[in-house]
Every structure is written in C-alpha cells, then in structure tokens.
PQR file with spaces between the fields and no chain letter, atoms N, CA, C, O and H, PARSE charges and radii, in Angstrom:
ATOM       1  N    MET     1      31.862  -49.284  -45.392 -0.4000 1.5000
ATOM       2  CA   MET     1      32.291  -50.436  -45.657 -0.0000 2.0000
ATOM       3  C    MET     1      33.832  -50.037  -46.461  0.5500 1.7000
ATOM       4  O    MET     1      34.039  -49.202  -47.341 -0.5500 1.4000
ATOM       5  N    ASP     2      34.659  -50.857  -45.870 -0.4000 1.5000
ATOM       6  CA   ASP     2      35.998  -50.735  -46.691 -0.0000 2.0000
ATOM       7  C    ASP     2      35.930  -51.781  -47.777  0.5500 1.7000
ATOM       8  O    ASP     2      35.505  -52.895  -47.470 -0.5500 1.4000
ATOM       9  H    ASP     2      34.491  -51.535  -45.154  0.4000 1.0000
ATOM      10  N    CYS     3      36.296  -51.542  -48.978 -0.4000 1.5000
ATOM      11  CA   CYS     3      36.554  -52.560  -50.098 -0.0000 2.0000
ATOM      12  C    CYS     3      37.189  -51.877  -51.075  0.5500 1.7000
ATOM      13  O    CYS     3      37.329  -50.660  -51.195 -0.5500 1.4000
ATOM      14  H    CYS     3      36.641  -50.637  -49.227  0.4000 1.0000
ATOM      15  N    ALA     4      37.650  -52.974  -51.928 -0.4000 1.5000
ATOM      16  CA   ALA     4      38.590  -52.632  -53.009 -0.0000 2.0000
ATOM      17  C    ALA     4      37.764  -52.032  -54.248  0.5500 1.7000
ATOM      18  O    ALA     4      38.332  -51.193  -54.948 -0.5500 1.4000
ATOM      19  H    ALA     4      37.536  -53.963  -51.831  0.4000 1.0000
ATOM      20  N    ASP     5      36.633  -52.366  -54.510 -0.4000 1.5000
ATOM      21  CA   ASP     5      35.797  -51.734  -55.495 -0.0000 2.0000
ATOM      22  C    ASP     5      34.255  -51.412  -55.168  0.5500 1.7000
ATOM      23  O    ASP     5      33.327  -52.125  -55.549 -0.5500 1.4000
ATOM      24  H    ASP     5      36.171  -53.046  -53.941  0.4000 1.0000
ATOM      25  N    PRO     6      34.139  -50.445  -54.542 -0.5600 1.5000
ATOM      26  CA   PRO     6      32.708  -49.848  -54.113  0.2800 2.0000
ATOM      27  C    PRO     6      31.787  -50.057  -55.150  0.5500 1.7000
ATOM      28  O    PRO     6      30.857  -50.821  -54.894 -0.5500 1.4000
ATOM      29  N    ARG     7      31.841  -49.519  -56.324 -0.4000 1.5000
ATOM      30  CA   ARG     7      30.723  -49.645  -57.143 -0.0000 2.0000
ATOM      31  C    ARG     7      30.401  -50.978  -57.461  0.5500 1.7000
ATOM      32  O    ARG     7      29.221  -51.227  -57.709 -0.5500 1.4000
ATOM      33  H    ARG     7      32.596  -48.898  -56.532  0.4000 1.0000
ATOM      34  N    ARG     8      31.244  -51.885  -57.500 -0.4000 1.5000
ATOM      35  CA   ARG     8      30.967  -53.539  -57.720 -0.0000 2.0000
ATOM      36  C    ARG     8      30.185  -53.855  -56.626  0.5500 1.7000
ATOM      37  O    ARG     8      29.069  -54.356  -56.767 -0.5500 1.4000
ATOM      38  H    ARG     8      32.203  -51.682  -57.299  0.4000 1.0000
ATOM      39  N    ARG     9      30.768  -53.559  -55.330 -0.4000 1.5000
ATOM      40  CA   ARG     9      29.789  -53.985  -54.155 -0.0000 2.0000
ATOM      41  C    ARG     9      28.568  -53.416  -54.318  0.5500 1.7000
ATOM      42  O    ARG     9      27.606  -54.184  -54.319 -0.5500 1.4000
ATOM      43  H    ARG     9      31.674  -53.152  -55.216  0.4000 1.0000
ATOM      44  N    ALA    10      28.362  -52.173  -54.465 -0.4000 1.5000
ATOM      45  CA   ALA    10      27.138  -51.567  -54.518 -0.0000 2.0000
ATOM      46  C    ALA    10      26.321  -52.199  -55.521  0.5500 1.7000
ATOM      47  O    ALA    10      25.166  -52.501  -55.223 -0.5500 1.4000
ATOM      48  H    ALA    10      29.143  -51.549  -54.463  0.4000 1.0000
ATOM      49  N    ALA    11      26.773  -52.438  -56.677 -0.4000 1.5000
ATOM      50  CA   ALA    11      25.764  -53.081  -57.828 -0.0000 2.0000
ATOM      51  C    ALA    11      25.409  -54.456  -57.331  0.5500 1.7000
ATOM      52  O    ALA    11      24.264  -54.859  -57.537 -0.5500 1.4000
ATOM      53  H    ALA    11      27.712  -52.193  -56.920  0.4000 1.0000
ATOM      54  N    PHE    12      26.257  -55.199  -56.711 -0.4000 1.5000
ATOM      55  CA   PHE    12      26.122  -56.469  -56.345 -0.0000 2.0000
ATOM      56  C    PHE    12      24.810  -56.470  -55.169  0.5500 1.7000
ATOM      57  O    PHE    12      23.823  -57.198  -55.275 -0.5500 1.4000
ATOM      58  H    PHE    12      27.187  -54.872  -56.544  0.4000 1.0000
ATOM      59  N    TRP    13      25.014  -55.615  -54.186 -0.4000 1.5000
ATOM      60  CA   TRP    13      23.976  -55.554  -53.063 -0.0000 2.0000
ATOM      61  C    TRP    13      22.644  -54.885  -53.580  0.5500 1.7000
ATOM      62  O    TRP    13      21.551  -55.273  -53.167 -0.5500 1.4000
ATOM      63  H    TRP    13      25.816  -55.024  -54.100  0.4000 1.0000
ATOM      64  N    ALA    14      22.775  -53.861  -54.502 -0.4000 1.5000
ATOM      65  CA   ALA    14      21.510  -53.516  -55.115 -0.0000 2.0000
ATOM      66  C    ALA    14      20.666  -54.548  -55.734  0.5500 1.7000
ATOM      67  O    ALA    14      19.474  -54.712  -55.476 -0.5500 1.4000
ATOM      68  H    ALA    14      23.663  -53.545  -54.837  0.4000 1.0000
ATOM      69  N    LEU    15      21.379  -55.246  -56.587 -0.4000 1.5000
ATOM      70  CA   LEU    15      20.769  -56.428  -57.321 -0.0000 2.0000
ATOM      71  C    LEU    15      20.278  -57.570  -56.165  0.5500 1.7000
ATOM      72  O    LEU    15      19.139  -58.037  -56.181 -0.5500 1.4000
ATOM      73  H    LEU    15      22.348  -55.112  -56.796  0.4000 1.0000
ATOM      74  N    ALA    16      21.133  -57.890  -55.325 -0.4000 1.5000
ATOM      75  CA   ALA    16      20.800  -59.073  -54.260 -0.0000 2.0000
ATOM      76  C    ALA    16      19.676  -58.673  -53.427  0.5500 1.7000
ATOM      77  O    ALA    16      18.818  -59.504  -53.130 -0.5500 1.4000
ATOM      78  H    ALA    16      22.058  -57.511  -55.312  0.4000 1.0000
ATOM      79  N    LEU    17      19.597  -57.248  -52.954 -0.4000 1.5000
ATOM      80  CA   LEU    17      18.553  -56.828  -52.165 -0.0000 2.0000
ATOM      81  C    LEU    17      17.193  -56.192  -52.847  0.5500 1.7000
ATOM      82  O    LEU    17      16.211  -55.785  -52.226 -0.5500 1.4000
ATOM      83  H    LEU    17      20.294  -56.572  -53.195  0.4000 1.0000
ATOM      84  N    GLY    18      17.366  -56.206  -54.192 -0.4000 1.5000
ATOM      85  CA   GLY    18      16.118  -55.755  -54.883 -0.0000 2.0000
ATOM      86  C    GLY    18      16.167  -54.317  -54.578  0.5500 1.7000
ATOM      87  O    GLY    18      15.062  -53.781  -54.489 -0.5500 1.4000
ATOM      88  H    GLY    18      18.164  -56.537  -54.696  0.4000 1.0000
ATOM      89  N    HIS    19      17.162  -53.600  -54.403 -0.4000 1.5000
ATOM      90  CA   HIS    19      17.075  -51.976  -54.108 -0.0000 2.0000
ATOM      91  C    HIS    19      16.514  -51.750  -52.863  0.5500 1.7000
ATOM      92  O    HIS    19      16.143  -50.589  -52.692 -0.5500 1.4000
ATOM      93  H    HIS    19      18.059  -54.036  -54.474  0.4000 1.0000
ATOM      94  N    LEU    20      16.347  -52.502  -51.962 -0.4000 1.5000
ATOM      95  CA   LEU    20      15.650  -52.223  -50.605 -0.0000 2.0000
ATOM      96  C    LEU    20      16.687  -51.468  -49.821  0.5500 1.7000
ATOM      97  O    LEU    20      17.857  -51.849  -49.768 -0.5500 1.4000
ATOM      98  H    LEU    20      16.648  -53.445  -52.101  0.4000 1.0000
ATOM      99  N    GLU    21      16.157  -50.188  -49.097 -0.4000 1.5000
ATOM     100  CA   GLU    21      17.007  -49.520  -48.362 -0.0000 2.0000
ATOM     101  C    GLU    21      16.911  -49.863  -46.779  0.5500 1.7000
ATOM     102  O    GLU    21      17.719  -49.377  -45.987 -0.5500 1.4000
ATOM     103  H    GLU    21      15.207  -49.879  -49.140  0.4000 1.0000
ATOM     104  N    ALA    22      16.060  -50.575  -46.447 -0.4000 1.5000
ATOM     105  CA   ALA    22      15.891  -50.907  -45.138 -0.0000 2.0000
ATOM     106  C    ALA    22      17.122  -51.878  -44.639  0.5500 1.7000
ATOM     107  O    ALA    22      17.644  -52.608  -45.482 -0.5500 1.4000
ATOM     108  H    ALA    22      15.404  -50.971  -47.090  0.4000 1.0000
ATOM     109  N    PRO    23      17.527  -51.894  -43.471 -0.5600 1.5000
ATOM     110  CA   PRO    23      18.587  -52.833  -43.076  0.2800 2.0000
ATOM     111  C    PRO    23      18.099  -54.322  -43.042  0.5500 1.7000
ATOM     112  O    PRO    23      16.895  -54.527  -42.889 -0.5500 1.4000
ATOM     113  N    PRO    24      18.910  -55.302  -43.169 -0.5600 1.5000
ATOM     114  CA   PRO    24      18.394  -56.721  -43.194  0.2800 2.0000
ATOM     115  C    PRO    24      18.150  -56.980  -41.922  0.5500 1.7000
ATOM     116  O    PRO    24      18.702  -56.202  -41.144 -0.5500 1.4000
ATOM     117  N    PRO    25      17.382  -57.976  -41.359 -0.5600 1.5000
ATOM     118  CA   PRO    25      17.220  -58.486  -40.181  0.2800 2.0000
ATOM     119  C    PRO    25      18.486  -59.203  -39.724  0.5500 1.7000
ATOM     120  O    PRO    25      19.286  -59.727  -40.499 -0.5500 1.4000
ATOM     121  N    THR    26      18.613  -59.178  -38.188 -0.4000 1.5000
ATOM     122  CA   THR    26      19.693  -60.055  -37.578 -0.0000 2.0000
ATOM     123  C    THR    26      19.539  -61.104  -37.550  0.5500 1.7000
ATOM     124  O    THR    26      18.376  -61.485  -37.683 -0.5500 1.4000
ATOM     125  H    THR    26      17.963  -58.752  -37.558  0.4000 1.0000
ATOM     126  N    GLY    27      20.613  -62.120  -37.364 -0.4000 1.5000
ATOM     127  CA   GLY    27      20.481  -63.570  -37.231 -0.0000 2.0000
ATOM     128  C    GLY    27      19.580  -63.876  -36.139  0.5500 1.7000
ATOM     129  O    GLY    27      18.876  -64.855  -36.387 -0.5500 1.4000
ATOM     130  H    GLY    27      21.558  -61.811  -37.256  0.4000 1.0000
ATOM     131  N    GLU    28      19.386  -63.353  -35.023 -0.4000 1.5000
ATOM     132  CA   GLU    28      18.488  -63.455  -34.060 -0.0000 2.0000
ATOM     133  C    GLU    28      16.956  -63.188  -34.295  0.5500 1.7000
ATOM     134  O    GLU    28      16.064  -63.798  -33.706 -0.5500 1.4000
ATOM     135  H    GLU    28      19.958  -62.558  -34.822  0.4000 1.0000
ATOM     136  N    GLU    29      16.773  -62.239  -35.192 -0.4000 1.5000
ATOM     137  CA   GLU    29      15.487  -62.170  -35.741 -0.0000 2.0000
ATOM     138  C    GLU    29      14.974  -63.276  -36.638  0.5500 1.7000
ATOM     139  O    GLU    29      13.805  -63.651  -36.552 -0.5500 1.4000
ATOM     140  H    GLU    29      17.498  -61.744  -35.670  0.4000 1.0000
ATOM     141  N    TRP    30      15.823  -63.799  -37.489 -0.4000 1.5000
ATOM     142  CA   TRP    30      15.424  -64.831  -38.267 -0.0000 2.0000
ATOM     143  C    TRP    30      15.250  -66.120  -37.483  0.5500 1.7000
ATOM     144  O    TRP    30      14.398  -66.925  -37.857 -0.5500 1.4000
ATOM     145  H    TRP    30      16.773  -63.495  -37.559  0.4000 1.0000
ATOM     146  N    ALA    31      16.067  -66.386  -36.330 -0.4000 1.5000
ATOM     147  CA   ALA    31      16.168  -67.492  -35.487 -0.0000 2.0000
ATOM     148  C    ALA    31      14.580  -67.467  -34.874  0.5500 1.7000
ATOM     149  O    ALA    31      13.707  -68.285  -35.165 -0.5500 1.4000
ATOM     150  H    ALA    31      16.759  -65.731  -36.026  0.4000 1.0000
ATOM     151  N    ASP    32      14.453  -66.427  -34.042 -0.4000 1.5000
ATOM     152  CA   ASP    32      13.141  -66.302  -33.379 -0.0000 2.0000
ATOM     153  C    ASP    32      11.841  -66.408  -34.287  0.5500 1.7000
ATOM     154  O    ASP    32      10.780  -66.821  -33.818 -0.5500 1.4000
ATOM     155  H    ASP    32      15.162  -65.762  -33.806  0.4000 1.0000
ATOM     156  N    ALA    33      11.974  -66.029  -35.564 -0.4000 1.5000
ATOM     157  CA   ALA    33      10.880  -66.178  -36.543 -0.0000 2.0000
ATOM     158  C    ALA    33      10.748  -67.657  -37.048  0.5500 1.7000
ATOM     159  O    ALA    33       9.718  -68.106  -37.550 -0.5500 1.4000
ATOM     160  H    ALA    33      12.835  -65.694  -35.945  0.4000 1.0000
ATOM     161  N    GLY    34      11.894  -68.355  -36.860 -0.4000 1.5000
ATOM     162  CA   GLY    34      11.755  -69.861  -37.347 -0.0000 2.0000
ATOM     163  C    GLY    34      11.978  -70.087  -38.856  0.5500 1.7000
ATOM     164  O    GLY    34      11.562  -71.115  -39.389 -0.5500 1.4000
ATOM     165  H    GLY    34      12.731  -67.991  -36.453  0.4000 1.0000
ATOM     166  N    LEU    35      12.665  -69.085  -39.580 -0.4000 1.5000
ATOM     167  CA   LEU    35      12.800  -68.884  -40.904 -0.0000 2.0000
ATOM     168  C    LEU    35      14.283  -69.599  -41.298  0.5500 1.7000
ATOM     169  O    LEU    35      15.332  -69.381  -40.690 -0.5500 1.4000
ATOM     170  H    LEU    35      13.003  -68.250  -39.147  0.4000 1.0000
ATOM     171  N    ASP    36      14.126  -70.497  -42.448 -0.4000 1.5000
ATOM     172  CA   ASP    36      15.256  -70.876  -43.064 -0.0000 2.0000
ATOM     173  C    ASP    36      15.971  -69.944  -43.979  0.5500 1.7000
ATOM     174  O    ASP    36      15.364  -69.226  -44.773 -0.5500 1.4000
ATOM     175  H    ASP    36      13.274  -70.674  -42.941  0.4000 1.0000
ATOM     176  N    HIS    37      17.345  -69.963  -43.854 -0.4000 1.5000
ATOM     177  CA   HIS    37      17.991  -69.029  -44.682 -0.0000 2.0000
ATOM     178  C    HIS    37      19.441  -69.776  -45.555  0.5500 1.7000
ATOM     179  O    HIS    37      19.869  -70.887  -45.244 -0.5500 1.4000
ATOM     180  H    HIS    37      17.838  -70.547  -43.208  0.4000 1.0000
ATOM     181  N    VAL    38      19.932  -69.081  -46.454 -0.4000 1.5000
ATOM     182  CA   VAL    38      21.182  -69.665  -47.110 -0.0000 2.0000
ATOM     183  C    VAL    38      22.075  -68.715  -46.960  0.5500 1.7000
ATOM     184  O    VAL    38      21.703  -67.542  -46.916 -0.5500 1.4000
ATOM     185  H    VAL    38      19.584  -68.178  -46.707  0.4000 1.0000
ATOM     186  N    VAL    39      23.260  -69.019  -46.867 -0.4000 1.5000
ATOM     187  CA   VAL    39      24.393  -67.991  -46.429 -0.0000 2.0000
ATOM     188  C    VAL    39      25.286  -68.077  -48.040  0.5500 1.7000
ATOM     189  O    VAL    39      25.711  -69.092  -48.591 -0.5500 1.4000
ATOM     190  H    VAL    39      23.562  -69.971  -46.902  0.4000 1.0000
ATOM     191  N    GLY    40      25.357  -66.875  -48.438 -0.4000 1.5000
ATOM     192  CA   GLY    40      26.180  -66.811  -49.686 -0.0000 2.0000
ATOM     193  C    GLY    40      27.425  -65.532  -49.353  0.5500 1.7000
ATOM     194  O    GLY    40      27.696  -65.080  -48.241 -0.5500 1.4000
ATOM     195  H    GLY    40      25.012  -66.050  -47.991  0.4000 1.0000
ATOM     196  N    GLN    41      28.055  -65.135  -50.683 -0.4000 1.5000
ATOM     197  CA   GLN    41      29.091  -64.383  -50.500 -0.0000 2.0000
ATOM     198  C    GLN    41      29.028  -63.316  -51.685  0.5500 1.7000
ATOM     199  O    GLN    41      28.540  -63.538  -52.793 -0.5500 1.4000
ATOM     200  H    GLN    41      27.835  -65.502  -51.587  0.4000 1.0000
ATOM     201  N    ASP    42      29.611  -62.113  -51.260 -0.4000 1.5000
ATOM     202  CA   ASP    42      29.474  -61.106  -52.237 -0.0000 2.0000
ATOM     203  C    ASP    42      30.920  -61.297  -53.062  0.5500 1.7000
ATOM     204  O    ASP    42      31.757  -62.175  -52.847 -0.5500 1.4000
ATOM     205  H    ASP    42      30.008  -61.933  -50.360  0.4000 1.0000
ATOM     206  N    PRO    43      30.972  -60.400  -53.907 -0.5600 1.5000
ATOM     207  CA   PRO    43      32.364  -60.560  -54.729  0.2800 2.0000
ATOM     208  C    PRO    43      33.556  -60.694  -54.110  0.5500 1.7000
ATOM     209  O    PRO    43      34.496  -61.422  -54.431 -0.5500 1.4000
ATOM     210  N    GLU    44      33.444  -59.834  -53.066 -0.4000 1.5000
ATOM     211  CA   GLU    44      34.746  -59.738  -52.010 -0.0000 2.0000
ATOM     212  C    GLU    44      35.081  -60.914  -51.139  0.5500 1.7000
ATOM     213  O    GLU    44      36.189  -61.076  -50.627 -0.5500 1.4000
ATOM     214  H    GLU    44      32.680  -59.243  -52.805  0.4000 1.0000
ATOM     215  N    GLY    45      33.957  -61.804  -50.986 -0.4000 1.5000
ATOM     216  CA   GLY    45      33.970  -62.970  -50.193 -0.0000 2.0000
ATOM     217  C    GLY    45      33.332  -62.623  -48.817  0.5500 1.7000
ATOM     218  O    GLY    45      33.533  -63.389  -47.875 -0.5500 1.4000
ATOM     219  H    GLY    45      33.057  -61.672  -51.402  0.4000 1.0000
ATOM     220  N    ASN    46      32.515  -61.421  -48.639 -0.4000 1.5000
ATOM     221  CA   ASN    46      31.758  -61.118  -47.407 -0.0000 2.0000
ATOM     222  C    ASN    46      30.638  -61.872  -47.526  0.5500 1.7000
ATOM     223  O    ASN    46      29.984  -61.935  -48.566 -0.5500 1.4000
ATOM     224  H    ASN    46      32.351  -60.798  -49.404  0.4000 1.0000
ATOM     225  N    GLU    47      30.316  -62.584  -46.284 -0.4000 1.5000
ATOM     226  CA   GLU    47      29.331  -63.534  -46.154 -0.0000 2.0000
ATOM     227  C    GLU    47      27.651  -62.664  -46.029  0.5500 1.7000
ATOM     228  O    GLU    47      27.588  -61.471  -45.733 -0.5500 1.4000
ATOM     229  H    GLU    47      30.848  -62.533  -45.439  0.4000 1.0000
ATOM     230  N    PHE    48      26.816  -63.234  -46.218 -0.4000 1.5000
ATOM     231  CA   PHE    48      25.602  -62.565  -46.404 -0.0000 2.0000
ATOM     232  C    PHE    48      24.425  -63.800  -46.135  0.5500 1.7000
ATOM     233  O    PHE    48      24.734  -64.947  -46.457 -0.5500 1.4000
ATOM     234  H    PHE    48      26.867  -64.204  -46.458  0.4000 1.0000
ATOM     235  N    CYS    49      23.128  -63.545  -45.562 -0.4000 1.5000
ATOM     236  CA   CYS    49      22.138  -64.479  -45.594 -0.0000 2.0000
ATOM     237  C    CYS    49      20.960  -63.976  -46.298  0.5500 1.7000
ATOM     238  O    CYS    49      20.564  -62.818  -46.165 -0.5500 1.4000
ATOM     239  H    CYS    49      22.877  -62.614  -45.300  0.4000 1.0000
ATOM     240  N    VAL    50      20.448  -64.771  -46.982 -0.4000 1.5000
ATOM     241  CA   VAL    50      19.115  -64.826  -47.721 -0.0000 2.0000
ATOM     242  C    VAL    50      17.978  -65.634  -47.079  0.5500 1.7000
ATOM     243  O    VAL    50      18.164  -66.821  -46.807 -0.5500 1.4000
ATOM     244  H    VAL    50      20.769  -65.712  -47.090  0.4000 1.0000
ATOM     245  N    VAL    51      16.790  -65.019  -46.825 -0.4000 1.5000
ATOM     246  CA   VAL    51      15.694  -65.807  -46.284 -0.0000 2.0000
ATOM     247  C    VAL    51      14.855  -66.271  -47.295  0.5500 1.7000
ATOM     248  O    VAL    51      13.872  -66.957  -47.016 -0.5500 1.4000
ATOM     249  H    VAL    51      16.639  -64.055  -47.046  0.4000 1.0000
C-alpha cells in the first residue's frame, strides 16, 4: 500500500483488526452470508467495512 505514514496506518489496522493476519472477507462474501456491516475510514481516508 502506498501511504504517507506507514507506521500510523499499520498501528491503526492492527488495532482495528485485533492483530488478525488473515485477509478480510470480500463484500460478496458478506452479502452472501447476509451480514450487516459498517463502513469506516482509516487515518488517511481509505474506507473499510466492519461486520
């Protein structure tokens, strides 16, 4: 990923994901499972979803 502050971004995602190393599910996987989600933004404005 290209970003202005990689350490800040890494710290944010480590906290947001609880230090999970597995890739997040795609939007299609969430929709097929019928799960609700919330869309947020990291410190640089990149969107992410939380189930």
